[in-house]
N, C-alpha and C positions, 0 to 999 in steps of 0.2 A: 431405164437403162441406167447401170450401177457402174459409176466412174470410180475409178481406184486410184488414187494418188501415189502410188507406190511407195516410196524410200521417202518422198517429202513429208508425209503424216507422221514420221517418226523424228523428221529433222527438228522440231521445236524441243525434244525432250533432251536433245544433248547440247550441253554447254562446249563452248569452242577448245577447251582445255581437256576434254574429254575424247572429243574429236581427232584430237594432235595425238594424245597418246593410244588412242588403237591404231590409227595409222602407222606410227613407231615402233607398236606390238606386232602389227602385219608385215610391215619391213624388215623388223627382226627374224621374224618365222619364216620367213621366203631366202632368206641370206643362207647361201651354202659355205660350207668350209672346206678348205683345201687338204686334201689328203696327205698323208705323211710318206714317202718313198722309202722305200729299204735299199741296201747297197745293192741287191740283185736286180732289182728295177734301174736302178740308177747305172748300172753296168751294162743291163741289155741296151739301155736308151743310146749310151755312148759307143756301143757296139753297130748299133742301127744307122746311127748317125753316122759313123766314119765309113761302114760299107757305101751307105747311099752317097755320101760323097765322091767317095772314090769309083761309083758306077754311073755317078750322075742318075739317081733315081730320084722319082718325086716319093714323098714321106705327107702323113699325115700328123702334123702335131695337135696332141690337145694340151691346153694351158689353163692355168685360173689367172683371171684379171679382174678387178673391181667386183668381187665378191661372186663371179660365175663363171662356167667353165665356158671357153671357146676353142673353135677349131679352124685350122689354117691346113692349107694343102701348097706344098713349093718344092723347091731344092734347096738345099743347103749351100749358102753361097761362101760362108766363113764362120768360124766358132771364134768369138772374141772372147778370151778368158779371162785378159783384165779388166774389162766391162762386164764380163759374166752375163753376155747375151749371144744369140745365135743371129745371124742375118740370113734370110731365106728370101728367095726369088719366088714369088707366087705367080699363078698361071698368066696375067698378066703382064708378066714380068718387070715388076715393081718388087723393091725392096724391101723388106719387112722387118722388125726386129723383135725378138722374145726373149724377155728374160730367161736363164737357165734356172732360177729360182722357182718360177712359174713352171714350168714345164710340169705335166703331169704323165703323159704320155706320148711316144713316139712309136708310129707302125708304117709299114710301107703300104705306097697304096698300090692298088693291083692294075688298076686303069686307070686310065685321065683323058678326058673329051675335053 
């Protein structure tokens, strides 16, 4: 029976410095870039947020944090212009905060369970 050692057979050929550089390279390639929003998109998001606050509707927020895209579902509780953040009540009635600069998209949630 042939016993293959997998990656272990190649471990001896790499120096620790090479392994570190390969891991950094891999991390850099997986890093995502925050898209730039134009005025129309920002205005549409603002209108959606105002309408949802007025009618007490759930929204789906897409935002960029820690080099990754994240999703949150909740109702807008308060827009803090001074701090530049949204305060959102999620489905568990916990207060969450999202920076306005991190927002990428805001859309209506059709159905909540």
